[in-house]
KEDO-472290 format. One record per atom (N, C-alpha, C): z, y, x; residue in three letters. Coordinates in steps of 0.02 Angstrom, whole numbers, plus 32768, in hexadecimal, padded with zeros to 4 digits. Example, Ala and Ser with C-alpha at 12.3 -4.5 7.8 and 13.67 -1.06 7.14 Angstrom:
# residues 2
81867EE48294ala81867F1F8267ala81867F5B8294ala81627F908282ser81657FCB82ACser818A80028285ser
END
This chain:
# residues 395
342D450A8490met342345528493met33D945628493met33C745998473ala338145AB846Fala336645C184B2ala332745B184BEthr330545C984FAthr32EF461084EFthr32FD463C851Ecys32EC46838517cys32B746978549cys327746968537pro324246A98564pro323F46F4856Epro3210470A8597his3209475185A4his31E94776856Ahis31C64752853File31A647748506ile31DA477B84CFile31ED47B884C0arg322247C4848Farg320947F4845Aarg322947F4841Fpro3213482283EApro3215486B83FFpro3246487E842Aasp324A48C4843Dasp321448D8846Easp31E848A98482asn31AE48BC84AAasn317748DB847Fasn317E48D8843Dphe314B48F18411phe315E493683F7phe312C496183ECpro313A49A283CFpro3160499B838Epro318D49CA8381ser31B949C58346ser319249C38305ser315649DF8304gly313049E082C6gly310049A682BFgly30FD497A82F1glu30CC494482EDglu30E3490F82BCglu30B648FA8290arg30C448C7825Farg309F48888271arg30BC484E8263pro30974810826Fpro3057480F8247pro302147F98267ile2FE147F58244ile2FD847B18225ile2FA447A981FFarg2F97476A81DDarg2F51475081F0arg2F494738822Dpro2F08471B823Fpro2EFB46DC8218pro2EBC46C88213glu2EAB468981F2glu2EC94650821Aglu2EF5462781FDpro2F1345F18222pro2EE245B9822Epro2EE1459F826Bser2EB74566827Bser2ED0454582BAser2ECC450382BEasn2EDC44E082FBasn2EB9449D82FAasn2EC944728328leu2EA44434832Fleu2EA8440782F2leu2EE443FA82DAthr2EE943CB82A3thr2F1943E1826Dthr2F4D4405827Fleu2F7E4418824Cleu2F69445B822Fleu2F3F445981FCphe2F20449581E2phe2F4144AA81A1phe2F6D44DC81A4pro2F9144F08167pro2F634502812Dpro2F2F452A8139thr2F0645408100thr2ED4450C80EBthr2ECD44D78111ala2E9944A68101ala2EB5446280EDala2EF6445C80E8ala2F13441B80D5ala2F0D4414808Aala2ED443FE8072arg2EC943F6802Aarg2EED43B88013arg2F2F43BA801Ahis2F57437E8011his2F5B436D7FC7his2F2F43437FB0gly2F33432B7F6Cgly2F0A43517F3Agly2EE543847F4Easn2EC143AA7F1Basn2E8243887F04asn2E74434C7F1Ecys2E3D43247F04cys2E5742EE7ED5cys2E9842EE7ECBglu2EB542BB7EA1glu2EB942D37E59glu2EB542A57E2Bser2EB842B67DE4ser2EEA428A7DC1ser2EF542997D82asp2F2542727D5Casp2F1142297D55asp2F4141FE7D4Cser2F3441B87D3Dser2F6A41A07D0Dser2F6741607CFBglu2F9841457CCDglu2FDE414C7CEAglu300C41647CC2ala3051416D7CD8ala3076412B7CD9ala30A441247D08ser30CE40E97D0Cser311140F97CECser313F40CA7CF1thr318240D57CD6thr31A341107CF9thr31BE41407CD5pro31DD417A7CF4pro321341667D26pro3219418E7D5Bthr324B41817D8Ethr3291418F7D73thr32C141617D7Cpro3304416E7D65pro332741A07D92pro336041B97D7Bgly338941E57DA4gly3379422E7D96gly339F425C7DB7pro339642A47DABpro335342BC7DC3pro333642EB7D9Fasp32F543077DB0asp32FF43517DBBasp32EF43687DF8arg32FA43AE7E09arg32BA43D77E05arg328943C07DE2arg324B43E67DDBarg325844277DB7arg322B44567DC5thr323644997DAAthr321E449F7D62thr31FC446C7D47lys31E5446D7D01lys31F9442D7CDElys3200442F7C9Bpro320C43F17C75pro31D243C17C7Fpro31E043807C7Cala31AC434D7C87ala317243557C56ala3181436C7C19ser314D43737BE7ser311A43A97BF9ser312C43D77C26glu3100440E7C38glu30D944007C79glu30E743C87C9Aleu30C743B97CDAleu308043A17CCFleu305443B37CFFval300E439D7CFCval2FF843877D42val2FC043647D44gly2FA343527D84gly2FD143297DB0gly2FD2433B7DF1ile2FF943147E21ile304343177E12ile305B434D7DF3ala30A243527DE1ala30B4431E7DACala308743157D7Carg309442E37D49arg3093429D7D66arg306342917D94leu306042507DB5leu30A042427DDBleu30B842747E00ala30F5426B7E27ala3131425E7DFAala313442817DC2ala316D42787D94ala316E42327D77ala313342127D71ser313141D07D53ser312E41987D87ser313241AA7DC7ser312E41787DFCser316E414F7DFEser3169410D7E01pro31A540E37E02pro31C940E67E45pro320B40E87E43leu323340E67E7Fleu322D40A17E9Fleu3216409F7EDDser320B405F7EFFser3247404B7F28ser3267407C7F49asp329E406C7F76asp32C540AC7F84asp330140A37FA0ala332A40DB7FB5ala335440C67FF0ala334F40EC8026lys337740DD8062lys337B411C808Dlys33AE412080B6arg33B8415880E4arg33B7419B80BFarg33CD419B8080gly33CD41D9805Agly338841EE8042gly335841C18046thr331341D18032thr32FD41A17FFBthr32D941BC7FCAglu32BD41937F94glu3272418B7F9Fglu325941507F92tyr321241417F9Ctyr31F3412F7F58tyr31BA414D7F4Aphe319841427F0Bphe3150412B7F18phe313641067EE9leu30EF40F37EEAleu30C841257EC0leu309741457EDFleu3071417A7EBDleu302B41617EABleu301C415B7E6Apro2FD941467E56pro2FA841807E5Dpro2F7441777E85val2F4141AB7E8Eval2EFD418B7E84val2ECC41B57E77arg2E88419D7E6Barg2E5B41A37EA8arg2E7241C87EDAser2E4A41D17F16ser2E7941DC7F51ser2E6541C77F8Cile2E8F41D07FC7ile2E6941F57FFEile2E2841FD7FF5leu2DFE42228024leu2DF142678007leu2E0A429B8028asn2E0742DF800Dasn2DD5430A8033asn2DA9432A800Farg2D774355802Earg2D9643978044arg2D8443AD8081cys2D9B43EE809Acys2D5E441880AAcys2D53444D8086asp2D164475808Dasp2D1F44B280B9asp2D5844BA80D9ser2D6344F58103ser2D3A44F28142ser2D1845288153glu2CF2452C8191glu2D1F453B81CDglu2D5F454881C1arg2D8C455981F8arg2DA9451C8219arg2D9A44E181FFval2DB844A5821Cval2D824473822Fval2D8E444B8263pro2D5A441D827Cpro2D5C43D8825Cpro2D6643D6821Bphe2D61439781F7phe2D4B43A581B0phe2D2F43728191glu2D174379814Cglu2D414354811Aglu2D6843228131trp2D8F42F98104trp2DD642F0811Ftrp2E0642E980F2thr2E4B42DC8106thr2E6642A080DFthr2E93427C8100ile2EB8424680DFile2F02424F80EEile2F2A425180BAasn2F73425480C1asn2F90421C8096asn2FA241E480B5pro2FBA41AA808Epro2FFC41B78069pro302141EB807Dtyr306341F8805Ftyr30694241804Ctyr3093424D801Aarg30A942918009arg30F24295801Barg310442CB803Dgly314742D08059gly314942AD809Dgly317B42BE80C5cys3180429F8108cys31C9429A811Ccys31DE425D812Bglu32244251813Aglu3239426D817Eglu320B427E81A9phe321D429A81EAphe324342DC81E0phe3236430081ABgly325D433B8199gly3259437381CBgly3220437E81EBcys321943B6821Acys322643F881F5cys3255441E820Ehis326A445981E9his3234448E81E5his3205448E8213tyr31D044C08213tyr319244AC81ECtyr3190447081D0cys3153445481B4cys31344480817Dcys30F644948187tyr30D444BD8156tyr30C444978116tyr30BF4454811Aala30A7442C80E2ala30DB442480AAala3114444380B1arg31454440807Barg3128445A8039arg30F74485803Dtyr30D944A08000tyr30BB44697FD5tyr30AA44307FF2thr308A43FB7FCBthr30BB43DD7F98thr30FC43E27FA5his312C43CB7F72his312F43FB7F37his311F443A7F44glu311E44697F0Dglu30E644597EDBglu30B044397EF4phe307B44237EC6phe309743F27E93phe30CC43CE7EA6met30EA439D7E79met312743B97E55met312E43FC7E59glu3166441E7E39glu31A944057E55glu31AB43F87E96leu31E843E27EB7leu31FE44187EE9leu3240441F7EF3pro3259444F7F24pro3241443D7F6Bpro3234446F7F95val321B44617FD8val324E443B8002val328F44417FF3asp32C2441E8019asp32C443D3800Aasp329C43BD7FD9glu329843767FCBglu325B43567FEDglu323A437D8017phe31FF4365803Aphe320D43268063phe324843238082glu325A42E980AAglu328742B88085glu329842C88046lys32C4429E801Flys32A142757FE9lys3267428C7FD5lys323F42687FA3lys31FA425C7FC0lys31ED421E7FD3ile31AE420C7FF4ile318341E47FC2ile314441F97FBCtyr311641D87F8Dtyr30E041B57FB4tyr30DE41727FADala30AA414A7FCDala307141417F9Cala303541507FB1lys2FFC414A7F84lys2FEA41007F7Blys2FE740EC7F3Cglu2FD940A67F2Cglu2F9140937F3Bglu2F8940537F4Basn2F4640357F53asn2F1C405B7F86asn2F3B406E7FBEala2F1940967FF0ala2EDA4074800Bala2EDF40328019gly2EA5400E8033gly2E6A400D8004gly2E723FF47FC7pro2E3B3FF57F97pro2E20403B7F88pro2E4C406D7F87leu2E3540B17F79leu2E0840CB7FB0leu2E1B40C27FF0ile2DF240DC8026ile2DAF40B78028ile2DB140768019glu2D7340508018glu2D43406C7FE3glu2D5E407B7FA8arg2D3440977F73arg2D1E40DE7F83arg2D4D41087F9Easp2D3B414C7FAEasp2D0541507FE3asp2D0A41258016met2CD84125804Bmet2C9341118030met2C9340E38001ala2C5340CB7FE5ala2C3440FF7FB7ala2C5D41247F92lys2C4341517F60lys2C3E419A7F76lys2C6B41B07FA3arg2C7041F77FB1arg2C5C420A7FF8arg2C6741DD8028tyr2C5B41EE806Dtyr2C1141E4807Ftyr2BF5421380A3arg2BB0420E80B8arg2BAC41E780FBarg2B9241AC80F8glu2B8D41828133glu2B5D41A18166glu2B6C419981A7pro2B3F41B481DApro2AF7419D81D2pro2AED415F81BDser2AA9414581B6ser2A824168817Eser2AA7418A8152gly2A8641AB811Agly2A7741F48127gly2A86420E8163met2A7A42548172met2A3042608182met2A174299816Dglu29D142AA8179glu29C342B581C3glu29F242D681E5asp29EB42E3822Dasp2A0742A78253asp29DE42828276pro29F64247829Apro2A27425782D2pro2A26429782EAasp2A5242AB8321asp2A9442C98308asp2A9A42D182C6ala2AD642F082AAala2B1242C282B3ala2B4C42E082BFglu2B8842B882C6glu2BA742AA8282glu2BCB4274827Apro2BE842628239pro2C1D42948225pro2C27429A81E4glu2C5C42C681CBglu2CA042AA81E0glu2CCA42D681FAhis2D0942BF8217his2D3F42B581E2his2D64428081E9ile2D9C427081BCile2DDD427781E4ile2E0942A481CFala2E4842B081F1ala2E81429181C9ala2EA5426481E7ile2EDD424181C7ile2F1F425F81DDile2F46427881ADgly2F86429581BEgly2F8542E081C6gly2F5D4304819Dthr2F5A434C81A3thr2F9543708183thr2FB7434F8155ala2FF0436F8133ala30314349813Fala303243088135thr306E42E18140thr305F42A88171thr309342908192asp308A426081C8asp3077421B81ADasp303F41FF81C3pro302A41BD81ABpro3055418481C7pro307E419381FAtyr30A9415F8217tyr30F341718211tyr3104419381DBgln314B419F81CDgln316B415D81B9gln31AE415A81B5pro31D0411B81A7pro31B640F6816Apro319E41198137ala318540F880FBala314C40C8810Aala312840D48140glu30EF40AA8151glu31054062815Fglu3142405A817Aarg315B40168186arg31623FEF8146arg317340128110glu317E3FF180D0glu313E3FE980A7glu3113401C80A8phe30DA401D807Bphe3098400D809Cphe3091401B80DDgly305440088101gly3014402980E8gly301A406480CAala2FDE408580AFala2FAD409980E6ala2FC840B1811Ethr2F9C40C68155thr2F76408A8172thr2F994054817Darg2F7740198198arg2F423FFF8168arg2F5240008128ala2F213FE880F7ala2EE1401280FAala2EE940538104ile2EAF407F810Aile2E8740708149ile2EAA40688181leu2E88405A81C1leu2E63401781BEleu2E803FE7819Cglu2E5F3FA68197glu2E1B3FAC8175glu2E173FD68143lys2DD73FE08120lys2DA7400A814Blys2DC1403C816Eleu2D9640658199leu2D7A403D81D3leu2DA1400B81E9ala2D8B3FE08221ala2D4E3FB7820Eala2D413FAF81CEglu2D073F8881B8glu2CC73FB081BBglu2CCC3FF281C6arg2C91401D81C8arg2C8140318210arg2C47404F8219glu2C344064825Cglu2C1740AA825Aglu2C1840CA8294gly2BFB410D829Agly2C264144827Dgly2C6741378272leu2C94416A8256leu2CB04197828Cleu2CCB41CF8278ser2CEF41FC82A4ser2D3442068286ser2D6841ED82A9leu2DAB41EB828Cleu2DDE420982BDleu2E13422482A1ser2E4D423882CAser2E8D422B82A4ser2EC2422082C9ile2F04421582ADile2F34424682CFile2F5E426782A8thr2F91429382C5thr2FD5427A82AEthr3002427082DEthr3043425482CEthr307842698301thr30B7426482EClys30EF426E8319lys310F422B832Clys30F041F58319ser311241B4831Fser30EF4184834Eser311741618376asp30FC412C83A0asp30EC40EE8376asp30FB40F08336gln30E940B8830Agln309D40AE8307gln307740E1831Bval302F40DA831Dval301A409F8348val3044408C8379leu3033405483A5leu30324012837Fleu3054400E8347arg30513FD1831Earg300A3FC0830Barg2FE13FF48303asp2F9C3FEA82EDasp2F6A3FED8326asp2F823FE18363leu2F563FE5839Cleu2F1B3FB48396leu2F273F7B8378asp2EF03F4B836Easp2EB93F688343asp2ECD3F8B830Fleu2E9B3FAB82E3leu2E783FE58305leu2E9E400D832Bleu2E804045834Eleu2E4B402D837Fleu2E5A3FF783A2lys2E293FDB83D1lys2DEA3FC383ABlys2DF53FA38372arg2DBD3F89834Carg2D923FC38332arg2DB33FF7831Aile2D8E40318301ile2D674052833Aile2D8640588375ser2D66407A83ADser2D28405783C6ser2D21401783B6glu2CE53FF283CAglu2CA8400583A1glu2CB440208364arg2C7D402F8337arg2C7B40788321arg2CB0409D832Eser2CB540E38318ser2CDA410C834Dser2CDE414D8341ser2D054179836Cser2D4A4184834Cser2D7E41778373ile2DC241828359ile2DEE419F8391ile2E1941CC837Fmet2E4741EB83AEmet2E8A41F7838Cmet2EBE41FA83B5val2F024201839Bval2F22423F83BAval2F3E426A8390asn2F6542A483A6asn2FAF4293839Dasn2FD5429783D4leu301E429283CFleu303A42D883CDleu305C42E88397ser307A432A838Eser30BE432B83B1ser30C5435683E4ile31034359840Cile311143A2841Aile314A43BB8403thr31594402840Athr318544138445thr31A943E28460thr31D643EE8499thr31E543AD84BCthr31F543B184FCval320A43758521val3255436C851Dval3278439E8502arg32C1439B8500arg32D8437484C2arg32F8433D84CDthr330B43108496thr333943318465thr336B4356847Dhis339B43768450his337843AA8423his334C43D28441met332844038419met32FB43E183E6met32D943AC83FBala32AE438783CCala32D6436B8392ala33124353839Farg333B4336836Aarg3350436C8338arg335D43A98350leu336E43DF8323leu333343F382F7leu32F843F88316leu32BD441182F3leu329C43DC82C8leu329E439E82DFglu327A436682BFglu32AB432C82B7glu32DA43318288pro331543048285pro330742BA8288pro32D142A28269arg32C5425A8266arg32864243828Aarg3268427082AFala322C425D82D4ala324042388314ala3216420C832Dpro322441E9836Cpro322E421A83A6pro3254420583D8arg3261422F8412arg321F42438435arg321F427C8457pro31E34291847Bpro31CB425D84AEpro31F9423D84D1asp31E3420C8504asp31BF41D184E4asp31D341BE84A8leu31B041888485leu3169419D8472leu316141DB8460arg311F41F4844Earg30F141F7848Barg310D421084C3phe30E542108500phe30D341C98515phe3102419B850Agly30F541558519gly30BC413A84EFgly30B8415184B1ala3080413C8485ala303E415584A0ala303D419484B8val300041AF84D6val2FEA41838510val301A4171853Barg300A41488576arg2FED41048561arg300C40E48530thr2FF440A2851Athr2FB040A784FAthr2FA440DA84D3leu2F6340E484B4leu2F2C40ED84E9leu2F3B4116851Barg2F094123854Farg2EFC40E48578arg2F3140BE8586glu2F27408085ACglu2EFD404E8584glu2EFF40548542ala2ED740288517ala2E904043850Cala2E81407C8529gly2E3E40998522gly2E3440C484E5gly2E6B40D784C3ile2E6641028488ile2E6E414B849Cile2E4241768485ser2E4841BE8493ser2E8841D98475ser2EAE41FE849Cala2EEE42188484ala2F00425984A8ala2F2342858484gly2F3942C484A1gly2F7942DB8480gly2F9043168494val2FD04330847Dval2FC54374845Bval2FE4437C8421leu2FE543BB83FDleu302B43D883FEleu30344410841Fala307444338420ala3074446483E5ala307C444983ABmet30764471836Emet30AF4463833Emet30D74495832Fpro30CF44DB8344pro30F644EB8384pro30E1452283A3val3109454183D8val313A457083B4val317A456683C0leu31AD458C839Cleu31C845C683C7leu31BF460383B0pro31D8463D83D6pro3221463683E9pro323046448428trp327346438445trp329445FE8448trp327145CB8432leu328E45888433leu32664558845Fleu322445588459thr31FB45298480thr31C0454C84A1thr31C4458D84ABasp318945B384BFasp318A45CC8507asp31BE45BF852Dser31C145D98571ser318C45B9859Dser317E45DA85D5glu314E45BE8605glu31634579861Aglu31A345708627ser31BB452E863Eser31B744FA8607ser31C3450E85C8asp31BD44DF8590asp317544C4858Aasp314544F2858Aleu310044DE8581leu30E544B985BEleu30FC44CE85F9asp30E844AA8636asp310244628634asp3140445A861Fala315D4416861Cala313843EA85EBala3123440785B2leu30FD43E18581leu30B943CC859Dleu309743FB85BCala305543EB85D8ala305B43B98611ala308F43C0863Ahis309A43918671his30A4434A8657his30CF43448624ala30DC43028607ala309E42E585E6ala3077431185C6ala303942FA85A7ala300942DF85DBala300243038612ala2FD542ED8648ala2FEE42AC8666ala302F42A68671asp304B4268868Dasp303E422D8660asp303B4239861Eala302F420385EEala2FE541F385E7ala2FBA421B8608gly2F73420E8605gly2F4F423185CCgly2F71426285ADala2F5142878576ala2F1042A8858Dala2EE042A98561gln2EA042C88570gln2E9D4311855Cgln2EC84326852Dtrp2EC8436B8518trp2F0F43818508trp2F1843C3850Aphe2F5943E184FBphe2F4B442284D7phe2F6244268499ala2F5644628470ala2F9744798451ala2F9A44B88440ala2FD844D48425ala2FC8450983F1ala2FF9451583C6arg2FF3454A8394arg303845658384arg303C45A88381val307A45CA8371val308E45BB8328val30CE45B9831Bleu30E945AB82D9leu30C645D482A3leu30B345B1826Etyr309445CF8233tyr30C045BC81F8tyr30D845ED81D3leu310745E0819Cleu30E945F68159leu30D645C68130met30C445D580EBmet310445E580C5met30FF4607808Cpro313B461A8067pro316A45DF8058pro314E45A68046ser3179456C8037ser319E45548075ser317D455580AFala319F454180EDala31D245758102ala31C245B480F6arg31EF45EA8108arg323245E480E5arg322F45D080A5lys326D45C8807Elys329C4595809Dlys3280456580C0his32AA453280E0his32BA45438128his3289455D814Cphe329145658195phe32BE459F81A8phe32B845D78187leu32E14611819Bleu332C46048191leu334145E5815Apro338845D28155pro339E45A0818Bpro33714573819Ephe3380454481D4phe338C456A8216phe3363459B8225ile336C45C38262ile33AE45E9825File33BD46058225ala33FB462B821Eala343845FF822Aala343445BF8215glu346C4592821Eglu347245778265glu343A45628282lys343C454182C3lys3434457082FElys341045A782F4phe340345D7832Aphe340F461E830Fphe344D462E82FDpro345C466E82DCpro344646AB8304pro344746A68347arg343346E0836Earg33E846EF8369arg33C246BF834Fleu337A46C98347leu336746DB8300leu339746D982D2ala338746E2828Bala33654725827Eala337D475A829Carg3360479C828Farg331947A182A9arg330D478682E6gln32C947898301gln3298476282D6gln32AD472782BFtyr328146FF8294tyr327547228251tyr32A847418236glu329F476581F7glu326F47A08200glu327547C38239asn324847FB8246asn31FF47E5824Basn31F347AB826Atrp31AF47948274trp3193476E8238trp31BD4745821Atyr31A4471781E7tyr31BE472481A0tyr31E847578198gly320447648156gly31CF47728122gly319847938137arg316347A38107arg311D47928121arg311B476A8155ala30DA47588173ala30DB470F8187ala30A046F18189ala309A46AB819Bala309446A181E6ala307D46D4820Aasn307046CF8251asn309946FF827Aasn30A346ED82BAala30C3471982EAala3092475182FDala30A94786831Cpro307C47BD8330pro304547A5835Epro300D47C7835Aglu2FD247B48381glu2FDF47B683CDglu300547E883E3lys301347EF842Blys303847B28444lys30674799841Dtyr308C475D8430tyr305D47218432tyr3032471A8402gly300246E38401gly2FD646E2843Egly2FC0471D8454arg2F9647208490arg2FBD470984CEarg2FFD471D84D1ala30264709850Aala303046BD850Cala303A469E84D2ile3042465684CFile3000463484E0ile2FC9465084C9asn2F87463684DCasn2F8146318528asn2F9446678548ala2F8E46698591ala2FBA463585B2ala2FF6462C859Aarg302345FA85B6arg300745B485AFarg2FED45A68574val2FD145648567val2F9445578594val2F6A458A859Bglu2F2F458285C4glu2F424577860Dglu2F75459A8626arg2F8B458F866Barg2FA345478674arg2FC8452E8643ala2FE244EA8648ala2FA844B78646ala2F7644C4861Carg2F3D44978618arg2F184494865Aarg2F0D44CD8677arg2EE844CF86B6arg2F1044AE86EEarg2F5144B986EElys2F7C449D8722lys2F7944518722lys2F77443486E6tyr2F7943EB86E1tyr2F3643CC86CDtyr2F0143F586CEasn2EBD43DD86C2asn2EB743BA867Easn2ED043DB864Bleu2ECD43C18607leu2E9743E585DFleu2E7743C285B2gly2E4543E08587gly2E644408854Fgly2E3A442F852Dthr2E51445784F5thr2E47443484B2thr2E1E440084B2arg2E0E43DD8474arg2DF543978485arg2DF1436C8452pro2DD74329845Epro2D8F432B8479pro2D7A42F7849Apro2D3642F584B5pro2D0242F4847Epro2CC543068490arg2C8E43078460arg2C8642C18441arg2C7542C28400gly2C6F428383DCgly2CAB427883AEgly2CDD42A783B2gly2D1742A18388gly2D1642D68352gly2D424309835Atyr2D46433B8326tyr2D084366831Ftyr2CE643738356val2CBB43AD8359val2C7A43A48333val2C6D43D18305arg2C2E43CF82E0arg2BF543E4830Earg2BBA43CC82FFlys2B8043DC8328lys2B7044268324lys2B694445835Farg2B54448B8366arg2B7F44BA833Darg2BBE44AC8337val2BEB44D98313val2C1E44F68344val2C2845368341gln2C5A4555836Cgln2C9C45548348gln2CCE45328365met2D0F452D8346met2D3E45618364met2D664580833Bgln2D9645B28351gln2DDC45988347gln2E034596837Cphe2E48457F8378phe2E7545BC8380phe2E9E45C9834Ethr2EC84604834Ethr2F1045F0835Dthr2F2D4610838Eleu2F72460283A0leu2F9B46408392leu2FB446458355gly2FE0467D8344gly2FC046C18350gly2F8046C98345gly2F604709834Dgly2F31470A8389gly2F3F46E383BEgly2F1246DF83F6gly2EDA46B183E5gly2EA046BB8405thr2E66469383F4thr2E4546768432thr2E324637842Eglu2E09461A8462glu2DCF45F78440glu2D9545FA845Eleu2D5945DE843Fleu2D45459E8461leu2D34456C8439cys2D1C452D8453cys2CD645218436cys2CA745148460his2C62450A8449his2C5144C0844Bhis2C3444A88414ala2C2044628411ala2BDF44598436ala
END
């Protein structure tokens, strides 16, 4: 059953419309996930057999869509197909000033965890694929290790090469669009291959965002990287309630396993925190929900706790609103009123969630962001927006 907090749609004036503030948060940045836009065409492989549900004929596809159409089918299991995607680059430049990183790495396109609220479903549309195939067709980027080694040598500005000796290195965020430790990682190992190459360098600033305790498989690499660079791990956890998590995130590991990963990372000396992103209106947003999340994060040794209200891009909306209508029919009208034509919840609601999150942080002595030396650019004021509410963090 849905959680019904005191903040309800009928608390807002009848004429108030949801606003569209600039979306921003710690790592899951909808407007800044340049997922694949640094990639270009390459030699096509043997076309994938089987039915093709793309919206255009193969002869009309270009760019990443053409690459995806020619990607060979590698495996199929659990109702999911896995493809090898030939790309020319794996390190993507992000030029947005609204986010605290300069580079992103997403080893996979699509995500088998199948979180119904995931904003990154739009990345499948780049390949002319329906958004509902986001968790059914997973594309592993080929030659991830050699590619990151080449990209770092040719495109990344090493700290030693900066004119200002006090300047911090450009931050590389891994997993801004799709989970780097989704089930496909067990088969393809693209994330580990990337980390192995990054471990050979020093003075880097890195972060990983994941919903999976599989990150612990690479604890040896994380330790090695932390000896020469700055690295931190964000565990994305939206609720402590297992049944609710299973509904919202069908194939993601249980919340307790994710909190366990935070604990193990911290015991190993790796910086780690919890992202409650997104906060879902009427489902995971009550005072008790957020308090329980923060309490569990603190118990696991998390260093920070951050949250963001649900943000729905049009592609995600097409999937999420029907899901709400099916699983939580009593909430369908409220969600349609708020998100039917807008990406964000009303500003007043965002401010209320901001306040709840801040109370929970203070109660359990949790930080708002990773410690200095991680994400934060030198002398840059970062703004974190939670569904319309704003809090400022100064570097």
